[in-house]
SEVEXDO-702630 format. One record per atom (N, C-alpha, C): residue number from 1; residue in three letters; atom name; x, y, z. Coordinates in nm, 3 decimals, decimal comma. Last residue first. Layout:
N
<drenmi NUM ALA CA <X Y Z>> ...
This chain:
117
<drenmi 117 LEU N <7,235 -1,214 3,167>> <drenmi 117 LEU CA <7,210 -1,065 3,092>> <drenmi 117 LEU C <7,287 -1,027 2,986>> <drenmi 116 ASN N <7,318 -1,465 3,247>> <drenmi 116 ASN CA <7,176 -1,446 3,125>> <drenmi 116 ASN C <7,174 -1,274 3,121>> <drenmi 115 VAL N <7,451 -1,420 3,474>> <drenmi 115 VAL CA <7,507 -1,455 3,282>> <drenmi 115 VAL C <7,440 -1,489 3,209>> <drenmi 114 MET N <7,315 -1,308 3,603>> <drenmi 114 MET CA <7,409 -1,228 3,573>> <drenmi 114 MET C <7,452 -1,278 3,480>> <drenmi 113 GLU N <7,088 -1,486 3,683>> <drenmi 113 GLU CA <7,070 -1,354 3,621>> <drenmi 113 GLU C <7,168 -1,296 3,544>> <drenmi 112 GLY N <7,288 -1,704 3,790>> <drenmi 112 GLY CA <7,235 -1,700 3,685>> <drenmi 112 GLY C <7,156 -1,604 3,626>> <drenmi 111 LEU N <7,363 -1,543 4,055>> <drenmi 111 LEU CA <7,471 -1,553 3,941>> <drenmi 111 LEU C <7,384 -1,611 3,810>> <drenmi 110 LEU N <7,110 -1,547 4,162>> <drenmi 110 LEU CA <7,187 -1,404 4,139>> <drenmi 110 LEU C <7,272 -1,424 4,009>> <drenmi 109 LEU N <7,124 -1,816 4,204>> <drenmi 109 LEU CA <6,985 -1,792 4,117>> <drenmi 109 LEU C <7,042 -1,630 4,098>> <drenmi 108 ILE N <7,311 -1,875 4,376>> <drenmi 108 ILE CA <7,340 -1,921 4,224>> <drenmi 108 ILE C <7,221 -1,855 4,163>> <drenmi 107 ALA N <7,259 -1,713 4,616>> <drenmi 107 ALA CA <7,386 -1,628 4,506>> <drenmi 107 ALA C <7,384 -1,733 4,388>> <drenmi 106 ILE N <7,029 -1,865 4,676>> <drenmi 106 ILE CA <6,991 -1,699 4,626>> <drenmi 106 ILE C <7,109 -1,651 4,534>> <drenmi 105 PHE N <7,155 -2,081 4,767>> <drenmi 105 PHE CA <7,018 -2,073 4,670>> <drenmi 105 PHE C <7,028 -1,969 4,582>> <drenmi 104 LEU N <7,308 -1,972 4,993>> <drenmi 104 LEU CA <7,363 -2,022 4,851>> <drenmi 104 LEU C <7,246 -2,023 4,737>> <drenmi 103 LEU N <7,115 -1,871 5,159>> <drenmi 103 LEU CA <7,187 -1,771 5,104>> <drenmi 103 LEU C <7,284 -1,881 4,975>> <drenmi 102 ILE N <6,967 -2,163 5,235>> <drenmi 102 ILE CA <6,902 -2,056 5,130>> <drenmi 102 ILE C <7,001 -1,966 5,092>> <drenmi 101 VAL N <7,226 -2,287 5,321>> <drenmi 101 VAL CA <7,149 -2,345 5,236>> <drenmi 101 VAL C <7,076 -2,226 5,124>> <drenmi 100 ALA N <7,264 -2,143 5,546>> <drenmi 100 ALA CA <7,385 -2,103 5,457>> <drenmi 100 ALA C <7,272 -2,167 5,315>> <drenmi 99 ALA N <6,961 -2,182 5,661>> <drenmi 99 ALA CA <7,051 -2,023 5,639>> <drenmi 99 ALA C <7,138 -2,047 5,526>> <drenmi 98 PHE N <7,022 -2,443 5,748>> <drenmi 98 PHE CA <6,916 -2,429 5,640>> <drenmi 98 PHE C <6,950 -2,225 5,614>> <drenmi 97 THR N <7,275 -2,411 5,918>> <drenmi 97 THR CA <7,269 -2,507 5,809>> <drenmi 97 THR C <7,161 -2,456 5,707>> <drenmi 96 GLU N <7,194 -2,256 6,128>> <drenmi 96 GLU CA <7,294 -2,223 6,076>> <drenmi 96 GLU C <7,317 -2,262 5,916>> <drenmi 95 ILE N <6,936 -2,469 6,250>> <drenmi 95 ILE CA <6,945 -2,299 6,172>> <drenmi 95 ILE C <7,033 -2,261 6,069>> <drenmi 94 THR N <7,123 -2,601 6,310>> <drenmi 94 THR CA <7,021 -2,653 6,222>> <drenmi 94 THR C <6,986 -2,509 6,114>> <drenmi 93 GLU N <7,281 -2,510 6,494>> <drenmi 93 GLU CA <7,345 -2,584 6,367>> <drenmi 93 GLU C <7,236 -2,631 6,291>> <drenmi 92 GLU N <7,028 -2,465 6,697>> <drenmi 92 GLU CA <7,134 -2,372 6,638>> <drenmi 92 GLU C <7,183 -2,403 6,496>> <drenmi 91 SER N <6,716 -2,670 6,665>> <drenmi 91 SER CA <6,863 -2,663 6,703>> <drenmi 91 SER C <6,977 -2,573 6,621>> <drenmi 90 VAL N <6,417 -2,540 6,729>> <drenmi 90 VAL CA <6,522 -2,602 6,611>> <drenmi 90 VAL C <6,689 -2,534 6,697>> <drenmi 89 ARG N <6,264 -2,462 6,887>> <drenmi 89 ARG CA <6,178 -2,595 6,862>> <drenmi 89 ARG C <6,298 -2,614 6,749>> <drenmi 88 ASN N <6,358 -2,219 6,999>> <drenmi 88 ASN CA <6,270 -2,316 7,068>> <drenmi 88 ASN C <6,289 -2,424 7,027>> <drenmi 87 ALA N <6,410 -2,109 6,770>> <drenmi 87 ALA CA <6,508 -2,134 6,833>> <drenmi 87 ALA C <6,466 -2,180 6,939>> <drenmi 86 LEU N <6,193 -2,015 6,649>> <drenmi 86 LEU CA <6,245 -2,108 6,589>> <drenmi 86 LEU C <6,399 -2,165 6,671>> <drenmi 85 TRP N <6,067 -1,830 6,812>> <drenmi 85 TRP CA <5,992 -1,966 6,817>> <drenmi 85 TRP C <6,082 -2,052 6,741>> <drenmi 84 ARG N <6,313 -1,627 6,782>> <drenmi 84 ARG CA <6,260 -1,697 6,910>> <drenmi 84 ARG C <6,205 -1,815 6,901>> <drenmi 83 GLY N <6,272 -1,625 6,491>> <drenmi 83 GLY CA <6,376 -1,618 6,568>> <drenmi 83 GLY C <6,377 -1,729 6,680>> <drenmi 82 LEU N <5,991 -1,458 6,510>> <drenmi 82 LEU CA <6,014 -1,581 6,436>> <drenmi 82 LEU C <6,166 -1,646 6,482>> <drenmi 81 LEU N <6,043 -1,189 6,649>> <drenmi 81 LEU CA <5,921 -1,326 6,688>> <drenmi 81 LEU C <5,964 -1,441 6,617>> <drenmi 80 VAL N <6,252 -1,105 6,464>> <drenmi 80 VAL CA <6,284 -1,161 6,629>> <drenmi 80 VAL C <6,164 -1,260 6,685>> <drenmi 79 GLY N <6,103 -1,065 6,270>> <drenmi 79 GLY CA <6,206 -1,145 6,238>> <drenmi 79 GLY C <6,234 -1,208 6,402>> <drenmi 78 ILE N <5,895 -0,876 6,360>> <drenmi 78 ILE CA <5,865 -1,026 6,272>> <drenmi 78 ILE C <5,989 -1,117 6,292>> <drenmi 77 LEU N <6,045 -0,709 6,427>> <drenmi 77 LEU CA <5,947 -0,766 6,519>> <drenmi 77 LEU C <5,896 -0,872 6,460>> <drenmi 76 SER N <6,138 -0,615 6,145>> <drenmi 76 SER CA <6,258 -0,659 6,265>> <drenmi 76 SER C <6,161 -0,703 6,367>> <drenmi 75 THR N <5,874 -0,533 6,047>> <drenmi 75 THR CA <5,942 -0,649 5,991>> <drenmi 75 THR C <6,064 -0,701 6,102>> <drenmi 74 THR N <5,846 -0,311 6,205>> <drenmi 74 THR CA <5,781 -0,431 6,194>> <drenmi 74 THR C <5,841 -0,543 6,164>> <drenmi 73 ILE N <6,058 -0,152 6,153>> <drenmi 73 ILE CA <6,050 -0,218 6,306>> <drenmi 73 ILE C <5,953 -0,325 6,347>> <drenmi 72 LEU N <6,032 -0,076 5,934>> <drenmi 72 LEU CA <6,161 -0,138 5,949>> <drenmi 72 LEU C <6,119 -0,217 6,103>> <drenmi 71 ALA N <5,777 0,037 5,943>> <drenmi 71 ALA CA <5,770 -0,056 5,864>> <drenmi 71 ALA C <5,877 -0,151 5,893>> <drenmi 70 LEU N <5,822 0,272 6,067>> <drenmi 70 LEU CA <5,767 0,168 6,128>> <drenmi 70 LEU C <5,780 0,017 6,082>> <drenmi 69 ALA N <6,006 0,429 5,924>> <drenmi 69 ALA CA <6,086 0,331 6,030>> <drenmi 69 ALA C <5,981 0,210 6,116>> <drenmi 68 ALA N <5,862 0,445 5,715>> <drenmi 68 ALA CA <5,970 0,408 5,696>> <drenmi 68 ALA C <5,994 0,309 5,789>> <drenmi 67 GLY N <5,692 0,627 5,840>> <drenmi 67 GLY CA <5,621 0,494 5,774>> <drenmi 67 GLY C <5,732 0,417 5,763>> <drenmi 66 LEU N <5,841 0,850 5,928>> <drenmi 66 LEU CA <5,740 0,764 6,029>> <drenmi 66 LEU C <5,714 0,652 5,961>> <drenmi 65 PHE N <5,945 0,937 5,667>> <drenmi 65 PHE CA <5,989 0,868 5,801>> <drenmi 65 PHE C <5,959 0,804 5,866>> <drenmi 64 VAL N <5,716 1,053 5,555>> <drenmi 64 VAL CA <5,827 0,889 5,497>> <drenmi 64 VAL C <5,875 0,875 5,621>> <drenmi 63 VAL N <5,686 1,242 5,751>> <drenmi 63 VAL CA <5,549 1,104 5,739>> <drenmi 63 VAL C <5,643 1,042 5,676>> <drenmi 62 TRP N <5,888 1,381 5,696>> <drenmi 62 TRP CA <5,876 1,341 5,817>> <drenmi 62 TRP C <5,818 1,233 5,800>> <drenmi 61 PRO N <5,836 1,529 5,420>> <drenmi 61 PRO CA <5,941 1,370 5,486>> <drenmi 61 PRO C <5,962 1,334 5,604>> <drenmi 60 ALA N <5,648 1,565 5,255>> <drenmi 60 ALA CA <5,642 1,551 5,397>> <drenmi 60 ALA C <5,731 1,445 5,382>> <drenmi 59 ASP N <5,608 1,594 4,991>> <drenmi 59 ASP CA <5,618 1,717 5,074>> <drenmi 59 ASP C <5,603 1,709 5,216>> <drenmi 58 SER N <5,764 1,354 4,770>> <drenmi 58 SER CA <5,664 1,421 4,857>> <drenmi 58 SER C <5,701 1,534 4,954>> <drenmi 57 GLU N <5,968 1,281 4,657>> <drenmi 57 GLU CA <5,895 1,312 4,575>> <drenmi 57 GLU C <5,761 1,352 4,659>> <drenmi 56 ALA N <6,245 1,272 4,826>> <drenmi 56 ALA CA <6,238 1,342 4,723>> <drenmi 56 ALA C <6,088 1,375 4,638>> <drenmi 55 THR N <6,082 1,030 4,974>> <drenmi 55 THR CA <6,145 1,164 5,021>> <drenmi 55 THR C <6,135 1,266 4,934>> <drenmi 54 MET N <6,116 0,826 4,790>> <drenmi 54 MET CA <5,975 0,878 4,819>> <drenmi 54 MET C <5,993 1,028 4,874>> <drenmi 53 LEU N <6,411 0,815 4,737>> <drenmi 53 LEU CA <6,302 0,878 4,618>> <drenmi 53 LEU C <6,168 0,926 4,660>> <drenmi 52 LEU N <6,455 0,715 5,017>> <drenmi 52 LEU CA <6,524 0,845 4,939>> <drenmi 52 LEU C <6,425 0,872 4,828>> <drenmi 51 THR N <6,347 0,459 5,017>> <drenmi 51 THR CA <6,270 0,583 5,102>> <drenmi 51 THR C <6,317 0,707 5,018>> <drenmi 50 THR N <6,492 0,382 4,826>> <drenmi 50 THR CA <6,291 0,396 4,795>> <drenmi 50 THR C <6,254 0,482 4,907>> <drenmi 49 LEU N <6,709 0,327 4,882>> <drenmi 49 LEU CA <6,687 0,374 4,811>> <drenmi 49 LEU C <6,561 0,441 4,775>> <drenmi 48 GLN N <6,662 0,143 5,150>> <drenmi 48 GLN CA <6,723 0,306 5,197>> <drenmi 48 GLN C <6,665 0,381 5,052>> <drenmi 47 THR N <6,582 -0,089 5,046>> <drenmi 47 THR CA <6,503 0,003 5,139>> <drenmi 47 THR C <6,509 0,134 5,138>> <drenmi 46 LYS N <6,804 -0,129 4,862>> <drenmi 46 LYS CA <6,693 -0,082 4,828>> <drenmi 46 LYS C <6,583 -0,011 4,899>> <drenmi 45 ASP N <7,081 -0,018 5,047>> <drenmi 45 ASP CA <7,011 -0,081 4,947>> <drenmi 45 ASP C <6,852 -0,056 4,962>> <drenmi 44 GLY N <7,245 0,193 5,174>> <drenmi 44 GLY CA <7,227 0,160 5,062>> <drenmi 44 GLY C <7,185 0,046 4,993>> <drenmi 43 MET N <7,277 -0,003 5,507>> <drenmi 43 MET CA <7,326 0,122 5,428>> <drenmi 43 MET C <7,326 0,079 5,248>> <drenmi 42 GLU N <7,178 -0,238 5,610>> <drenmi 42 GLU CA <7,075 -0,171 5,521>> <drenmi 42 GLU C <7,156 -0,012 5,428>> <drenmi 41 ALA N <7,419 -0,342 5,684>> <drenmi 41 ALA CA <7,321 -0,379 5,597>> <drenmi 41 ALA C <7,239 -0,321 5,545>> <drenmi 40 LEU N <7,468 -0,171 5,892>> <drenmi 40 LEU CA <7,568 -0,165 5,761>> <drenmi 40 LEU C <7,503 -0,228 5,647>> <drenmi 39 PHE N <7,303 -0,201 6,093>> <drenmi 39 PHE CA <7,270 -0,030 6,017>> <drenmi 39 PHE C <7,367 -0,061 5,903>> <drenmi 38 ILE N <7,306 -0,438 6,144>> <drenmi 38 ILE CA <7,196 -0,429 6,072>> <drenmi 38 ILE C <7,211 -0,271 6,013>> <drenmi 37 THR N <7,559 -0,416 6,266>> <drenmi 37 THR CA <7,514 -0,545 6,138>> <drenmi 37 THR C <7,385 -0,462 6,056>> <drenmi 36 ILE N <7,537 -0,245 6,487>> <drenmi 36 ILE CA <7,615 -0,233 6,382>> <drenmi 36 ILE C <7,542 -0,299 6,244>> <drenmi 35 PHE N <7,282 -0,351 6,608>> <drenmi 35 PHE CA <7,276 -0,198 6,577>> <drenmi 35 PHE C <7,377 -0,238 6,479>> <drenmi 34 THR N <7,382 -0,621 6,715>> <drenmi 34 THR CA <7,276 -0,583 6,621>> <drenmi 34 THR C <7,280 -0,471 6,544>> <drenmi 33 SER N <7,663 -0,532 6,866>> <drenmi 33 SER CA <7,669 -0,589 6,768>> <drenmi 33 SER C <7,530 -0,617 6,631>> <drenmi 32 GLY N <7,499 -0,354 7,058>> <drenmi 32 GLY CA <7,573 -0,321 6,968>> <drenmi 32 GLY C <7,604 -0,401 6,840>> <drenmi 31 PHE N <7,313 -0,585 7,177>> <drenmi 31 PHE CA <7,263 -0,441 7,141>> <drenmi 31 PHE C <7,366 -0,367 7,038>> <drenmi 30 ILE N <7,503 -0,727 7,274>> <drenmi 30 ILE CA <7,388 -0,789 7,177>> <drenmi 30 ILE C <7,338 -0,662 7,139>> <drenmi 29 GLY N <7,686 -0,530 7,450>> <drenmi 29 GLY CA <7,725 -0,652 7,359>> <drenmi 29 GLY C <7,663 -0,659 7,205>> <drenmi 28 LEU N <7,462 -0,489 7,640>> <drenmi 28 LEU CA <7,538 -0,372 7,573>> <drenmi 28 LEU C <7,551 -0,433 7,433>> <drenmi 27 ILE N <7,397 -0,726 7,733>> <drenmi 27 ILE CA <7,302 -0,696 7,661>> <drenmi 27 ILE C <7,348 -0,573 7,594>> <drenmi 26 SER N <7,655 -0,956 7,728>> <drenmi 26 SER CA <7,567 -0,836 7,789>> <drenmi 26 SER C <7,500 -0,818 7,687>> <drenmi 25 LYS N <7,625 -1,320 7,630>> <drenmi 25 LYS CA <7,668 -1,206 7,613>> <drenmi 25 LYS C <7,576 -1,104 7,707>> <drenmi 24 SER N <7,561 -1,665 7,752>> <drenmi 24 SER CA <7,536 -1,514 7,699>> <drenmi 24 SER C <7,605 -1,392 7,695>> <drenmi 23 THR N <7,589 -1,973 7,711>> <drenmi 23 THR CA <7,643 -1,835 7,761>> <drenmi 23 THR C <7,580 -1,772 7,693>> <drenmi 22 LYS N <7,297 -2,223 7,828>> <drenmi 22 LYS CA <7,395 -2,181 7,727>> <drenmi 22 LYS C <7,490 -2,027 7,784>> <drenmi 21 GLY N <7,158 -2,373 7,980>> <drenmi 21 GLY CA <7,327 -2,399 8,013>> <drenmi 21 GLY C <7,418 -2,332 7,901>> <drenmi 20 THR N <6,889 -2,278 8,063>> <drenmi 20 THR CA <6,952 -2,386 7,943>> <drenmi 20 THR C <7,059 -2,363 7,968>> <drenmi 19 SER N <6,877 -2,209 8,345>> <drenmi 19 SER CA <6,780 -2,307 8,264>> <drenmi 19 SER C <6,836 -2,341 8,141>> <drenmi 18 PRO N <7,099 -2,099 8,374>> <drenmi 18 PRO CA <7,090 -2,183 8,462>> <drenmi 18 PRO C <6,988 -2,311 8,387>> <drenmi 17 SER N <7,323 -1,924 8,134>> <drenmi 17 SER CA <7,176 -1,956 8,208>> <drenmi 17 SER C <7,160 -2,082 8,290>> <drenmi 16 THR N <7,648 -1,774 8,216>> <drenmi 16 THR CA <7,576 -1,922 8,170>> <drenmi 16 THR C <7,437 -1,921 8,235>> <drenmi 15 ARG N <7,789 -1,516 8,055>> <drenmi 15 ARG CA <7,720 -1,592 8,186>> <drenmi 15 ARG C <7,674 -1,704 8,135>> <drenmi 14 GLU N <8,089 -1,376 7,987>> <drenmi 14 GLU CA <8,024 -1,436 7,964>> <drenmi 14 GLU C <7,906 -1,467 8,066>> <drenmi 13 PRO N <8,261 -1,065 8,084>> <drenmi 13 PRO CA <8,223 -1,205 8,087>> <drenmi 13 PRO C <8,094 -1,303 8,058>> <drenmi 12 PRO N <8,298 -0,807 7,839>> <drenmi 12 PRO CA <8,229 -0,834 7,977>> <drenmi 12 PRO C <8,210 -1,011 7,988>> <drenmi 11 ASP N <8,657 -0,757 7,749>> <drenmi 11 ASP CA <8,490 -0,808 7,704>> <drenmi 11 ASP C <8,419 -0,852 7,862>> <drenmi 10 GLN N <8,839 -0,458 7,832>> <drenmi 10 GLN CA <8,795 -0,624 7,842>> <drenmi 10 GLN C <8,637 -0,625 7,783>> <drenmi 9 VAL N <9,112 -0,308 7,839>> <drenmi 9 VAL CA <8,962 -0,290 7,784>> <drenmi 9 VAL C <8,935 -0,472 7,782>> <drenmi 8 PRO N <9,325 -0,282 7,935>> <drenmi 8 PRO CA <9,270 -0,204 8,007>> <drenmi 8 PRO C <9,091 -0,242 7,956>> <drenmi 7 SER N <9,451 -0,631 7,994>> <drenmi 7 SER CA <9,442 -0,562 7,922>> <drenmi 7 SER C <9,318 -0,466 7,993>> <drenmi 6 PRO N <9,691 -0,740 8,238>> <drenmi 6 PRO CA <9,570 -0,770 8,154>> <drenmi 6 PRO C <9,520 -0,638 8,085>> <drenmi 5 THR N <10,022 -0,776 8,238>> <drenmi 5 THR CA <9,947 -0,718 8,284>> <drenmi 5 THR C <9,767 -0,736 8,155>> <drenmi 4 PRO N <10,213 -1,098 8,303>> <drenmi 4 PRO CA <10,135 -0,993 8,200>> <drenmi 4 PRO C <10,029 -0,923 8,262>> <drenmi 3 ALA N <10,451 -1,102 8,573>> <drenmi 3 ALA CA <10,324 -1,148 8,505>> <drenmi 3 ALA C <10,263 -1,057 8,415>> <drenmi 2 LYS N <10,831 -1,083 8,513>> <drenmi 2 LYS CA <10,699 -1,013 8,551>> <drenmi 2 LYS C <10,575 -1,081 8,496>> <drenmi 1 MET N <11,067 -1,269 8,723>> <drenmi 1 MET CA <10,951 -1,251 8,569>> <drenmi 1 MET C <10,828 -1,202 8,587>> 
């Protein structure tokens, strides 16, 4: 009987941090999943539509691009710093539960607005 051959494309091994005991993915994997998630989340949202309208109304599309890019970088920096601060103080399960409750609350509010239309 022949042993199964490994897949030619394999995920890089996860590493365990000696200081925290947590496993971590490769830098490239974290970057890729973050880029794809944020890119897809931002497509067609109000920020992109606002940038589109501001560009259409201005004579300086590169200035609009730089302003929008700086704003997105700044909000991302705030998210990263706040996320790191929370990760050092609150368990991952608590953060996930809190995020789920907030998203459920927002969904209920949006559903309530839709019913009142």
